[in-house]
C-alpha positions in Angstrom: 98.4 -121.5 -68.9 96.5 -119.9 -71.8 93.7 -117.4 -71.5 91.3 -120.0 -72.5 92.5 -122.4 -69.8 92.3 -119.6 -67.2 88.8 -118.7 -68.2 87.7 -122.3 -68.0 89.3 -122.7 -64.6 87.7 -119.5 -63.3 84.3 -120.8 -64.4 84.9 -124.2 -62.8 85.8 -122.4 -59.5 82.9 -120.0 -59.5 80.0 -120.8 -61.9 77.8 -118.2 -60.2 79.6 -115.1 -61.4 80.1 -115.5 -65.2 79.4 -112.8 -67.8 77.6 -113.9 -71.0 80.6 -112.7 -73.1 83.0 -115.0 -71.2 80.9 -118.1 -71.7 80.2 -117.1 -75.3 83.9 -116.8 -76.0 84.7 -120.1 -74.3 82.2 -122.0 -76.3 83.2 -120.4 -79.6 86.9 -121.1 -78.8 86.0 -124.8 -78.3 84.4 -125.2 -81.7 80.7 -124.4 -81.0 78.6 -122.5 -83.5 76.3 -119.8 -82.2 72.8 -119.1 -83.5 70.2 -116.7 -82.3 66.6 -117.6 -83.1 64.6 -114.9 -84.7 61.6 -113.4 -83.1 63.3 -111.4 -80.4 64.4 -114.3 -78.3 67.1 -113.5 -75.7 68.5 -117.1 -75.9 71.5 -118.1 -78.0 71.8 -121.7 -79.2 75.2 -123.3 -79.4 75.8 -126.5 -81.4 78.9 -128.6 -81.9 79.2 -131.0 -84.8 80.5 -133.8 -82.5 77.7 -133.5 -79.9 74.1 -134.5 -80.3 72.7 -132.0 -77.7 72.6 -128.3 -78.1 73.0 -125.6 -75.5 70.5 -122.8 -75.0 72.0 -119.9 -73.0 70.0 -116.7 -72.3 71.7 -113.3 -72.7 71.8 -112.3 -69.0 74.5 -110.8 -66.8 75.5 -112.8 -64.9 74.5 -116.1 -66.6 72.9 -118.5 -64.1 75.1 -121.2 -62.8 73.0 -124.1 -64.3 73.8 -122.8 -67.9 77.5 -122.5 -67.0 77.6 -126.1 -65.6 75.9 -127.4 -68.8 78.4 -125.6 -71.0 81.4 -126.9 -68.9 80.0 -130.5 -69.1 79.7 -130.2 -72.9 83.3 -129.0 -73.1 84.5 -131.8 -70.8 82.6 -134.3 -73.0 84.6 -133.0 -76.0 87.9 -133.3 -74.2 87.1 -136.9 -73.1 86.6 -137.7 -76.8 89.8 -136.0 -77.7 87.8 -133.6 -79.9 87.6 -129.8 -80.1 
């Protein structure tokens, strides 16, 4: 099992205790692009060229579970398509 798979499994098992750096790395490893809006916003925007929706995740420690679940759902959607 690779580090990426272990990180993904750990987030599935406990979405309530995830650092921003872990979810950031997971999304970037799965082909998402990260953008931070100007103006001092604490939210990072993640986009994937194969997905219509974008993810907005605030820079908090730990990241709230709802954001983790949204990110995991987006990654699962890519896997179902066979994309990365």
